[in-house]
SEVONU-732546 format. One record per residue (C-alpha): residue number from 1; z, y, x negated. Coordinates in pm, 1 decimal, always signed. Layout:
residues N
(NUM, (Z, Y, X)),
...
***
This chain:
residues 388
(1, (+2700.0, -1636.7, +2965.4)),
(2, (+2924.9, -1368.8, +3116.0)),
(3, (+3230.5, -1281.4, +2906.7)),
(4, (+3387.2, -1016.4, +3133.2)),
(5, (+3301.1, -972.5, +3501.1)),
(6, (+3401.8, -647.3, +3673.7)),
(7, (+3432.5, -640.1, +4053.9)),
(8, (+3379.8, -297.2, +4212.1)),
(9, (+3424.4, -391.9, +4578.5)),
(10, (+3728.4, -613.6, +4617.6)),
(11, (+3796.6, -637.5, +4989.9)),
(12, (+3604.4, -317.4, +5066.1)),
(13, (+3316.0, -366.7, +5311.0)),
(14, (+3495.7, -684.5, +5419.3)),
(15, (+3412.3, -828.4, +5078.6)),
(16, (+3049.8, -870.2, +5184.2)),
(17, (+2890.1, -796.6, +4847.5)),
(18, (+3118.3, -1017.9, +4643.1)),
(19, (+3091.4, -1300.5, +4898.0)),
(20, (+3358.2, -1512.0, +4727.2)),
(21, (+3191.3, -1504.2, +4387.0)),
(22, (+3504.3, -1408.2, +4195.6)),
(23, (+3703.1, -1700.5, +4335.6)),
(24, (+3457.0, -1936.1, +4164.8)),
(25, (+3565.7, -1796.8, +3825.9)),
(26, (+3216.1, -1739.7, +3680.5)),
(27, (+3368.3, -1552.9, +3383.7)),
(28, (+3671.0, -1619.5, +3162.6)),
(29, (+3797.8, -1262.8, +3217.5)),
(30, (+3768.4, -1091.0, +3555.6)),
(31, (+3862.7, -731.8, +3633.5)),
(32, (+3910.4, -537.2, +3958.3)),
(33, (+3799.6, -175.1, +3947.5)),
(34, (+3787.0, +127.4, +4174.1)),
(35, (+3641.9, +53.9, +4519.9)),
(36, (+3934.9, -147.2, +4655.5)),
(37, (+4237.7, +39.8, +4523.6)),
(38, (+4518.2, -211.3, +4550.1)),
(39, (+4605.5, -548.8, +4411.3)),
(40, (+4378.7, -831.1, +4518.7)),
(41, (+4679.0, -1058.5, +4561.0)),
(42, (+4458.2, -1325.5, +4408.9)),
(43, (+4498.1, -1543.1, +4101.1)),
(44, (+4137.6, -1500.0, +3989.3)),
(45, (+4161.5, -1135.4, +3880.2)),
(46, (+4316.1, -1087.8, +3538.6)),
(47, (+4327.9, -708.7, +3514.9)),
(48, (+4306.3, -405.5, +3740.2)),
(49, (+4184.0, -70.9, +3604.0)),
(50, (+4437.0, +202.9, +3672.7)),
(51, (+4653.9, +467.1, +3503.5)),
(52, (+5024.4, +517.2, +3444.1)),
(53, (+5074.5, +762.7, +3731.8)),
(54, (+4872.3, +571.3, +3990.1)),
(55, (+5035.1, +238.6, +3900.0)),
(56, (+5366.9, +300.0, +3723.0)),
(57, (+5498.9, +8.2, +3521.6)),
(58, (+5797.3, -23.0, +3754.9)),
(59, (+5553.6, -121.2, +4031.5)),
(60, (+5405.2, -414.1, +3839.6)),
(61, (+5574.8, -658.4, +4078.0)),
(62, (+5337.6, -533.6, +4350.9)),
(63, (+5031.1, -658.7, +4161.8)),
(64, (+4902.1, -1001.2, +4068.2)),
(65, (+4686.5, -842.7, +3796.2)),
(66, (+4784.2, -694.8, +3461.7)),
(67, (+4718.5, -324.2, +3417.0)),
(68, (+4436.6, -181.6, +3208.4)),
(69, (+4564.8, +173.5, +3171.3)),
(70, (+4308.2, +445.9, +3103.4)),
(71, (+4400.9, +802.8, +3003.4)),
(72, (+4312.0, +1111.1, +3208.8)),
(73, (+4284.6, +928.9, +3543.2)),
(74, (+4133.4, +585.0, +3597.9)),
(75, (+3881.2, +688.1, +3865.8)),
(76, (+3530.1, +729.9, +3723.7)),
(77, (+3341.5, +1037.2, +3836.4)),
(78, (+3010.1, +1185.5, +3724.4)),
(79, (+3032.5, +1528.4, +3883.7)),
(80, (+3043.1, +1711.9, +3552.0)),
(81, (+2719.4, +1559.9, +3419.7)),
(82, (+2502.7, +1506.5, +3728.6)),
(83, (+2230.9, +1768.3, +3765.5)),
(84, (+2240.1, +1734.1, +4143.7)),
(85, (+2606.1, +1842.2, +4154.2)),
(86, (+2664.5, +2213.7, +4103.3)),
(87, (+2997.4, +2334.9, +3966.6)),
(88, (+3207.8, +2570.9, +4178.1)),
(89, (+3228.9, +2944.9, +4118.0)),
(90, (+3539.3, +3156.0, +4073.1)),
(91, (+3415.6, +3396.2, +4341.1)),
(92, (+3242.7, +3320.1, +4668.9)),
(93, (+2892.7, +3447.3, +4744.6)),
(94, (+2941.8, +3666.0, +5054.3)),
(95, (+2717.9, +3637.7, +5353.7)),
(96, (+2475.5, +3927.8, +5396.6)),
(97, (+2478.5, +3883.7, +5772.9)),
(98, (+2771.8, +3732.8, +5956.9)),
(99, (+2541.2, +3564.4, +6203.9)),
(100, (+2311.0, +3422.6, +5939.6)),
(101, (+2238.5, +3051.0, +5936.0)),
(102, (+2463.5, +2847.3, +5707.8)),
(103, (+2334.5, +2802.1, +5354.7)),
(104, (+2493.7, +2584.6, +5088.1)),
(105, (+2709.2, +2786.8, +4851.9)),
(106, (+2699.2, +3103.4, +5061.4)),
(107, (+2990.6, +3261.2, +5243.7)),
(108, (+3364.4, +3212.9, +5231.5)),
(109, (+3536.7, +2936.3, +5429.6)),
(110, (+3669.2, +3209.0, +5659.5)),
(111, (+3318.8, +3342.2, +5721.2)),
(112, (+3174.6, +2996.9, +5785.2)),
(113, (+3487.5, +2881.2, +5973.6)),
(114, (+3359.6, +2526.1, +5981.7)),
(115, (+3041.4, +2636.8, +6160.5)),
(116, (+3202.6, +2739.3, +6487.7)),
(117, (+3108.7, +3062.9, +6661.7)),
(118, (+3463.6, +3080.6, +6799.0)),
(119, (+3680.5, +2887.8, +6551.1)),
(120, (+4012.3, +3006.7, +6695.1)),
(121, (+3916.3, +2942.8, +7056.1)),
(122, (+3972.5, +3307.4, +7150.8)),
(123, (+3924.9, +3381.3, +7520.6)),
(124, (+3708.7, +3667.3, +7644.4)),
(125, (+4006.6, +3884.2, +7733.4)),
(126, (+4173.7, +3837.8, +7393.8)),
(127, (+4134.4, +4054.3, +7087.4)),
(128, (+3911.2, +3900.1, +6823.0)),
(129, (+4098.0, +3769.8, +6518.6)),
(130, (+3977.5, +3646.9, +6181.1)),
(131, (+4043.6, +3298.1, +6051.0)),
(132, (+4320.4, +3320.6, +5792.7)),
(133, (+4282.1, +2986.1, +5612.4)),
(134, (+4066.5, +2674.3, +5639.1)),
(135, (+4218.7, +2330.4, +5582.3)),
(136, (+3992.5, +2028.2, +5556.8)),
(137, (+4003.8, +1650.4, +5545.8)),
(138, (+3674.4, +1463.8, +5513.3)),
(139, (+3812.9, +1109.3, +5504.4)),
(140, (+3735.3, +836.1, +5751.2)),
(141, (+3958.4, +856.5, +6057.4)),
(142, (+4100.4, +512.9, +5978.8)),
(143, (+4285.9, +669.1, +5682.5)),
(144, (+4490.4, +895.7, +5907.5)),
(145, (+4796.6, +787.5, +6103.1)),
(146, (+5013.9, +964.2, +6364.4)),
(147, (+5258.5, +1096.4, +6102.4)),
(148, (+4975.5, +1258.1, +5906.6)),
(149, (+4835.1, +1414.6, +6222.8)),
(150, (+5180.2, +1548.7, +6312.9)),
(151, (+5204.7, +1706.6, +5969.0)),
(152, (+4869.8, +1877.2, +6020.0)),
(153, (+4980.6, +2009.9, +6357.1)),
(154, (+5293.5, +2163.8, +6203.0)),
(155, (+5083.8, +2324.1, +5928.1)),
(156, (+4854.1, +2482.5, +6187.3)),
(157, (+5160.1, +2602.0, +6379.1)),
(158, (+5318.3, +2765.9, +6074.1)),
(159, (+4998.8, +2930.3, +5943.3)),
(160, (+4874.1, +3159.9, +6220.6)),
(161, (+4499.6, +3168.2, +6276.8)),
(162, (+4436.4, +2879.3, +6038.7)),
(163, (+4197.9, +2599.0, +6132.7)),
(164, (+4144.3, +2235.1, +6038.5)),
(165, (+3801.3, +2084.8, +5976.2)),
(166, (+3745.5, +1709.4, +5986.8)),
(167, (+3440.2, +1494.3, +5937.9)),
(168, (+3290.5, +1303.2, +6230.7)),
(169, (+3357.9, +969.9, +6068.5)),
(170, (+3296.9, +816.5, +6311.6)),
(171, (+3178.7, +1055.8, +6582.9)),
(172, (+3309.8, +814.7, +6847.3)),
(173, (+3662.8, +878.9, +6722.7)),
(174, (+3676.4, +1253.5, +6784.1)),
(175, (+3790.3, +1199.1, +7143.0)),
(176, (+4092.4, +1005.6, +7022.3)),
(177, (+4187.2, +1284.9, +6783.3)),
(178, (+4169.6, +1542.6, +7061.4)),
(179, (+4367.5, +1316.3, +7292.6)),
(180, (+4645.4, +1264.6, +7038.2)),
(181, (+4671.4, +1636.0, +6960.7)),
(182, (+4680.6, +1730.4, +7329.5)),
(183, (+4949.2, +1473.4, +7409.7)),
(184, (+5156.2, +1570.0, +7106.7)),
(185, (+5144.2, +1948.6, +7145.5)),
(186, (+5088.5, +1981.5, +7522.1)),
(187, (+4880.6, +2285.9, +7436.0)),
(188, (+4508.2, +2355.0, +7414.9)),
(189, (+4557.5, +2597.5, +7126.9)),
(190, (+4565.4, +2332.4, +6854.9)),
(191, (+4255.7, +2145.2, +6968.5)),
(192, (+4071.3, +2478.1, +6976.8)),
(193, (+4149.1, +2514.2, +6606.1)),
(194, (+4036.1, +2164.9, +6503.8)),
(195, (+3664.8, +2128.0, +6432.6)),
(196, (+3440.0, +1837.8, +6339.5)),
(197, (+3152.1, +1849.3, +6095.5)),
(198, (+2854.4, +1619.5, +6145.4)),
(199, (+2783.6, +1350.9, +5889.4)),
(200, (+2567.6, +1472.0, +5600.9)),
(201, (+2331.0, +1200.5, +5477.2)),
(202, (+2273.2, +1370.1, +5142.6)),
(203, (+2593.2, +1310.0, +4942.3)),
(204, (+2521.4, +1599.1, +4706.3)),
(205, (+2485.0, +1842.3, +4996.2)),
(206, (+2804.8, +1706.1, +5148.7)),
(207, (+2991.5, +1763.7, +4823.7)),
(208, (+2847.9, +2110.3, +4778.7)),
(209, (+2927.1, +2232.4, +5128.9)),
(210, (+3297.2, +2182.3, +5063.6)),
(211, (+3286.0, +2489.5, +4836.4)),
(212, (+3200.4, +2732.7, +5113.4)),
(213, (+3371.3, +2553.1, +5402.5)),
(214, (+3718.1, +2462.1, +5272.2)),
(215, (+4009.6, +2651.3, +5122.3)),
(216, (+4226.3, +2343.6, +5069.1)),
(217, (+4213.1, +1971.0, +5140.9)),
(218, (+4501.3, +1800.8, +5319.4)),
(219, (+4506.9, +1451.3, +5176.5)),
(220, (+4559.6, +1136.5, +5382.5)),
(221, (+4861.0, +910.5, +5336.9)),
(222, (+4914.7, +629.5, +5251.8)),
(223, (+4540.6, +591.8, +5189.3)),
(224, (+4428.3, +896.7, +4991.1)),
(225, (+4086.8, +1045.5, +4977.4)),
(226, (+3924.5, +896.1, +4670.7)),
(227, (+3557.1, +988.3, +4635.2)),
(228, (+3602.3, +1261.7, +4896.4)),
(229, (+3892.5, +1403.6, +4696.7)),
(230, (+3683.9, +1414.0, +4378.0)),
(231, (+3407.4, +1588.7, +4572.2)),
(232, (+3655.1, +1847.8, +4699.3)),
(233, (+3812.5, +1906.7, +4359.3)),
(234, (+3475.0, +1965.2, +4193.1)),
(235, (+3395.9, +2213.6, +4469.9)),
(236, (+3704.8, +2413.5, +4370.6)),
(237, (+3907.0, +2291.6, +4669.9)),
(238, (+4271.8, +2213.1, +4581.5)),
(239, (+4412.3, +1888.7, +4723.1)),
(240, (+4763.8, +1873.7, +4868.3)),
(241, (+4889.5, +1516.4, +4860.9)),
(242, (+5198.9, +1311.9, +4932.9)),
(243, (+5336.5, +1149.2, +4619.3)),
(244, (+5616.2, +938.5, +4765.3)),
(245, (+5414.4, +618.1, +4808.1)),
(246, (+5402.9, +306.5, +4592.2)),
(247, (+5061.8, +180.6, +4707.4)),
(248, (+4789.9, +232.2, +4450.0)),
(249, (+4566.8, +391.6, +4714.6)),
(250, (+4839.8, +646.3, +4793.6)),
(251, (+4877.9, +776.0, +4437.1)),
(252, (+4520.9, +851.0, +4329.0)),
(253, (+4536.0, +1223.2, +4412.4)),
(254, (+4884.7, +1247.9, +4264.2)),
(255, (+4747.0, +1130.4, +3930.7)),
(256, (+4446.9, +1364.0, +3961.1)),
(257, (+4666.8, +1669.1, +4013.2)),
(258, (+4880.9, +1576.0, +3713.3)),
(259, (+4577.8, +1559.0, +3482.9)),
(260, (+4433.5, +1881.3, +3626.3)),
(261, (+4759.2, +2069.5, +3573.8)),
(262, (+4817.1, +2108.5, +3949.1)),
(263, (+5129.3, +1899.0, +3988.1)),
(264, (+5284.4, +2161.8, +4215.5)),
(265, (+5050.4, +2027.5, +4486.6)),
(266, (+5217.4, +1683.5, +4470.0)),
(267, (+5476.5, +1629.3, +4744.0)),
(268, (+5715.4, +1385.9, +4577.1)),
(269, (+5964.7, +1447.2, +4857.3)),
(270, (+5743.3, +1317.5, +5137.5)),
(271, (+5591.5, +1460.6, +5451.8)),
(272, (+5809.3, +1771.1, +5486.9)),
(273, (+5736.7, +1884.9, +5133.0)),
(274, (+5367.8, +1806.6, +5187.1)),
(275, (+5367.7, +2036.5, +5488.2)),
(276, (+5559.0, +2310.7, +5305.1)),
(277, (+5315.3, +2311.0, +5011.8)),
(278, (+5018.1, +2336.6, +5246.6)),
(279, (+5186.9, +2613.4, +5444.8)),
(280, (+5257.0, +2812.0, +5129.2)),
(281, (+4892.9, +2779.3, +5021.1)),
(282, (+4786.4, +2921.2, +5356.5)),
(283, (+5033.4, +3212.2, +5355.4)),
(284, (+5073.8, +3305.6, +4987.3)),
(285, (+4734.1, +3443.1, +4892.4)),
(286, (+4832.3, +3513.4, +4531.9)),
(287, (+4958.3, +3159.3, +4475.5)),
(288, (+4652.7, +3005.8, +4638.7)),
(289, (+4422.3, +3215.5, +4421.1)),
(290, (+4604.0, +3110.5, +4103.2)),
(291, (+4585.1, +2743.5, +4203.0)),
(292, (+4217.9, +2763.5, +4291.1)),
(293, (+4132.0, +2954.8, +3974.8)),
(294, (+4304.6, +2696.1, +3758.6)),
(295, (+4110.8, +2416.6, +3932.0)),
(296, (+3772.5, +2591.0, +3910.3)),
(297, (+3826.3, +2658.9, +3540.6)),
(298, (+3866.7, +2286.0, +3473.5)),
(299, (+3525.6, +2232.4, +3631.9)),
(300, (+3363.0, +2511.2, +3429.8)),
(301, (+3520.3, +2413.5, +3099.0)),
(302, (+3260.7, +2309.4, +2840.5)),
(303, (+3259.8, +2237.8, +2468.5)),
(304, (+3482.8, +2052.7, +2515.4)),
(305, (+3473.3, +1938.5, +2877.1)),
(306, (+3802.8, +1902.7, +3054.8)),
(307, (+3912.2, +1537.5, +3010.8)),
(308, (+3933.7, +1486.4, +3386.0)),
(309, (+3560.0, +1551.8, +3428.5)),
(310, (+3434.6, +1413.4, +3096.6)),
(311, (+3257.7, +1094.6, +3202.3)),
(312, (+3136.0, +1017.6, +2849.3)),
(313, (+3492.8, +1019.8, +2729.9)),
(314, (+3581.9, +797.1, +3023.8)),
(315, (+3310.6, +547.8, +2928.8)),
(316, (+3435.6, +537.5, +2570.9)),
(317, (+3790.6, +469.5, +2685.8)),
(318, (+3683.0, +203.9, +2933.9)),
(319, (+3467.2, +37.3, +2672.1)),
(320, (+3757.1, +30.4, +2428.1)),
(321, (+3974.3, -132.7, +2691.7)),
(322, (+3713.9, -404.0, +2751.7)),
(323, (+3681.4, -470.8, +2379.9)),
(324, (+4055.7, -510.5, +2345.5)),
(325, (+4075.7, -744.3, +2643.5)),
(326, (+3803.5, -963.9, +2495.1)),
(327, (+3959.0, -952.3, +2149.6)),
(328, (+4292.1, -1068.1, +2293.9)),
(329, (+4119.2, -1346.4, +2486.3)),
(330, (+3947.0, -1476.0, +2172.9)),
(331, (+4277.6, -1464.2, +1989.4)),
(332, (+4435.3, -1673.8, +2263.3)),
(333, (+4699.3, -1412.9, +2339.5)),
(334, (+4888.0, -1417.6, +2666.7)),
(335, (+4758.5, -1156.2, +2909.7)),
(336, (+4970.5, -844.7, +2929.4)),
(337, (+4932.3, -481.2, +3029.9)),
(338, (+4702.5, -280.0, +2803.3)),
(339, (+4699.9, +96.1, +2755.3)),
(340, (+4411.7, +284.7, +2597.2)),
(341, (+4549.6, +577.2, +2396.7)),
(342, (+4354.4, +859.6, +2234.4)),
(343, (+4498.9, +932.1, +1893.6)),
(344, (+4328.8, +1244.6, +1762.2)),
(345, (+4286.7, +1448.0, +2078.8)),
(346, (+3912.0, +1489.7, +2041.3)),
(347, (+3723.0, +1556.6, +2360.5)),
(348, (+3375.6, +1418.6, +2425.9)),
(349, (+3075.1, +1635.9, +2497.4)),
(350, (+2723.2, +1566.3, +2613.5)),
(351, (+2591.1, +1676.2, +2273.3)),
(352, (+2829.9, +1443.7, +2091.3)),
(353, (+2725.9, +1159.1, +2319.7)),
(354, (+2356.9, +1224.8, +2251.8)),
(355, (+2420.3, +1224.2, +1877.8)),
(356, (+2614.9, +901.3, +1908.5)),
(357, (+2334.1, +731.3, +2099.1)),
(358, (+2084.0, +840.9, +1835.5)),
(359, (+2308.2, +698.8, +1565.7)),
(360, (+2329.7, +374.0, +1759.5)),
(361, (+1954.0, +348.8, +1787.5)),
(362, (+1924.5, +387.1, +1411.4)),
(363, (+2210.6, +166.2, +1299.0)),
(364, (+2249.7, -70.8, +1598.0)),
(365, (+2621.7, -35.0, +1556.7)),
(366, (+2860.3, +148.8, +1790.3)),
(367, (+3124.7, +365.6, +1625.0)),
(368, (+3400.8, +517.3, +1837.0)),
(369, (+3409.9, +896.7, +1822.5)),
(370, (+3765.0, +914.2, +1949.5)),
(371, (+3953.7, +712.8, +1686.0)),
(372, (+4101.7, +516.1, +1972.6)),
(373, (+4376.7, +264.3, +1959.1)),
(374, (+4515.5, +49.1, +2233.9)),
(375, (+4880.1, -19.8, +2302.4)),
(376, (+5049.9, -283.1, +2509.6)),
(377, (+5343.8, -107.2, +2680.9)),
(378, (+5670.6, -206.3, +2514.7)),
(379, (+5477.9, -449.9, +2295.4)),
(380, (+5328.5, -420.4, +1948.5)),
(381, (+5006.5, -220.9, +1913.0)),
(382, (+4668.4, -391.2, +1897.5)),
(383, (+4379.4, -241.8, +1705.3)),
(384, (+4049.8, -316.7, +1887.9)),
(385, (+3742.8, -439.5, +1706.7)),
(386, (+3423.3, -236.0, +1730.1)),
(387, (+3217.5, -508.4, +1888.4)),
(388, (+3272.2, -781.5, +2146.8)),
***
């Protein structure tokens, strides 16, 4: 029998993988997690995995599910423990030859200038200029609306010799981007400074190329970059995001920046503030360097890992949440929001996780290394049992 069933797709991919399974109620407790970042609007999901910034309690009326709040961001990410994913460096590796073929991890974003030989569209009779700053957005085009595009145009206008790099996702849509920019600006200058990268089939290479192609990511609104944002952050690329939305999908990067200590990149005031933050990053070199350094240091932090990147810690917290949900179900308690809280501030490490697994193999009993407790917001606290 299945006690708890977790759905990772929701309505993503048109719901093809789930194929209506959840509506049949094959499990007594059903949870929505990660891929489709919004309420299902359905009566057959009991909980949705989220955090207190992404889904504030005052927005509970927008969800049919109860919240399972995790600390340090709800979005699972394995960048810090996957061998295929290399951490960013504080300094760029300069190109030996400006005309050399692009190599992963080599060159600054200005040197690579999103792989264009003439990234600023300089005419033959004009003096050659260097790219000042490289903005990127590698989300699907469907995440971007006219207001977002207008914000990007203003940013390019206010930061001379900056460029914007997008991903051909899909390639058939690039014409529509160019058409919108031309009609909006009535100038060829902006389209000359917008470049499109081809799709990279290897996801690890795609993540890694962000390091040497992008200075900063301009997030989409109201549908943030989710996996693409995590890829950018672990490449040392700061993410500027709008934080004035109520949709779950619009607040993922806001929560990430809070945990990473980069809340100054959150535009709580809307589009104008979003533009101003991005413009300052492109013009204030000292501020940009301090922001980037702070981000890169979170990626390099070991013993203990930074909680944002510590996937073992994430697993422990998620597991504790599941145990509490099942405990409450067996007790016949009414479903309510649940918050996983770390009491002692310990941070997980790969070595600690290995030791824990060895202990499990010997004793066949899981013991939490975090001394976790779970709270129900504004309700009495519930101590979880060790085992389901």
